[in-house]
N, C-alpha and C positions, 0 to 999 in steps of 0.2 A: 165342745171343741175338744177337749183333751182326747176323747174316744176318736175322733175324726183324725186328728195328729198321729195317733196310735195306728189307727188304721192305714193312713197314708204310709207310714214308716214300715208297718207289716208288708204292705203291697210291693214297696220299693225293694225291700229284703227279700221278698219271694222272688220278684223278678229278675233280681240280680242273681240268685241262687240258681234259678232255672236257666238263664244266660249261660251262667257259668258251666252249669251242667251240659246244656248244649253243646259248648265249646270242647268240653272234656269228652262228651260222647264221640263227637266228629274225630277229635284228636287221637281218641282210643282205636277208633276204627282203623285210621292211617297207621297207628303205631303198630296193632297186632297184625297188619297186613306186610311188616318190615319196611315201611316208607317213613323213615325219620323226618326227612326233610319236609313231606307234606304234613305230618303231624306236628311239626315243631309250632307253628303258628298259633294253632289251637291250643295246644296245650299250654303255651305261654299266656294266652288269652286267659285260659281257665285258672291257671293259678296267680294271675293278676288281679282277677274278679273274687277269686277265694283262695287267699293265702294259706289257708289251712287244710286244702285239699291234697291229703296225702298222697293219693293214689295218683294225682294228676302231676304233683312235684315229683315223684318217683318215676313216672313215665318220662317226664321233662329231663330229668338227669341222664336216663339210658338214653334217650334220643341223642343228646348232647355227646355222650360217650361215642355212640355210633359214629357221629359225624366228627369225632376226635377234636370236639370242644372242650377239652378237658376241664379248664378254668370255670366254664360256665357250669359243668356239670357238678362240681365241687361246690360250686355257690348255690346251684339248686338244692343238692343234697343237705348241705350245712344249715340252710334255712329252715328245712321242714324237720331235720332230726329231733331236735328238742321237743316237737309234738307230735311225732310219729305214731306214738300210742303202739297198738300190737304190730305195727311194722317198722319197728325200731330195728331189729334185726336186720331186715332187708336192707333198710336205708342204710346203715352202718357198713355193712358188707360191700354194697355197690360203692360206696365211698371208700372203703379200703380199696376195691378194685381200681378207682380211678389213680388213688396216690400210688398204688403198685406200678400201674401203665405210665405215670410220670417219673417212675425210679426213686421214689421218696418211702422206702421200704419202712424207716421208722413210723410214720404217720399211717402207713398201711397196716403194720401190725397193731398199732393203736385201736384203729376201727375195727380191725377183725376181732380183737379182744372186746371190744364194745358188743359187737354182734353175738359173740358167745355170751357174755355175761347177760344179755337181753334173751337169748335163746341157747341153753345149754347143749342141745342136741342139734345144732344147726353144723352137720357133717362137713358142708363145703367150707364153711369159715375156719374149721380145725385146718383143712387141707391147705387153704389159701394162708394161713397163718405161718404153718409149718414151712411153706414154700419162701416165704417172706424170711424167715430166720435163717433159711439156708442163704438166702440173698446176703443177709447181714452177716454171714461167717458164723450163725451159732448152730454148728451142725448137732452137737449133741441134744442142744434144747429143742430140736424140731421133731425128734422121736417120740416124745409123748403125744405130740399134736398128729403125727401120721398114724401112730398106733390107735388115737382116739378116733379119728376118721373111719379108719378100717374096722373099729369095732360097731361104729354107728353104720358103715356102709360095707358089710362082709361081701357082698357079691359085687363091689366095684369093679369096673373093667380096668381100672388103674393099680388094682391089688398087686400083681405080679412085680409091676414096676416100682411100687413103694416099697413090697418088702425087698426088693432088691437094692433099692437106695438105703433103707435101714441097715441091712446086713453090711453094704460098703461102709456106712458111717462107721459102725461098731468095730469092723476089722481095720478100718483107719485109726480109730482111737486106740486099739489093741496095740497097733504097730507104733503108735506114736508114744504109748506109754513104755513098750519095749524099747523103743530108742532112746527114750529118757532115762530109764533104768541103766541101760548101757553106756550112754553119755556120763550118768553120775558115778558109775563104776571104774570107768576110765579116768574120770576126773580124780577120783579118790586114789587110784593107783599111780597116776602121775605125780599128784600130791604127795603121796608115800614115797615115791622114787626119789622125789626131789629133796625131802626131808632127810631121807637116809644119804644122799649126797651131800647135803648141807653137814649132817653129823659127822661123815666120814671126813670131810675137809676142816670142819672145827677141831675133831679129835687130832688130826695130823697136826693142824698148826699149833696146838696145845701142848703135843709131844716136842715140837721144834721149839716152842718158848720155854719148856721145861730144860731141855738140853742145853740152851742158850743161857739160862740161869745157872745152870751147873757150872759151865765153862767160867762164866763170871764170878761165880762165888769161888771156884779154885784158885783164879788170878789174884782176887783180893786176898787170899791167905796166904801168898807168897811174901815173906819178909825180907827187907834190904838188910845189908851189912855194910856197914859204912866204916869198919874197923881196917888197919892195914893187915895184909896177909905177909907173913914173911916165913921162910924156908928156914928150919934150923938144921 
């Protein structure tokens, strides 16, 4: 009896797996033809029947992205990310792309970093994380990521543009530092000028006080004469 139950269970599991595979194969066919609308119901079915099907979930998320259904793309990626295995970097990277498209640069950077942690030579993740840092106003912090991208992709068609951007950021930083130094020097000069003025005014007031004290002392030393003055 137990063997029969086990056999039936295996049969149903195999049937479910094969059905899910059939849905995935059809969905993948449309997906690779760049037909996300037609791929979507098959990929949804494949994920519904096998929630651990990483490739199906990944394709599903991308299809949602192509259709600008970003919230559903995020949900699809986040469900599969903890069990993505050797696809972790790719899932995290795509999740970062969705958040970047939504204007959430902080989350985008977080998932690009996760992609890099999973795959330290993932060139595109470095590039996109650098772009995210630019969007966050972290210009100096973006340079190491751009440089790492170029070291991994030395023949990138974007090389000239990236090198120009790095040079621009460095020049801006140098100019900003020069402005800071000039401003500090100007502030010191102004502080010194004001102090000299205060010292001069203080010295002038001190001299006036001393003169007034001298006059006061002279007046106090004059003695009165109360006797009668008679001519002889």
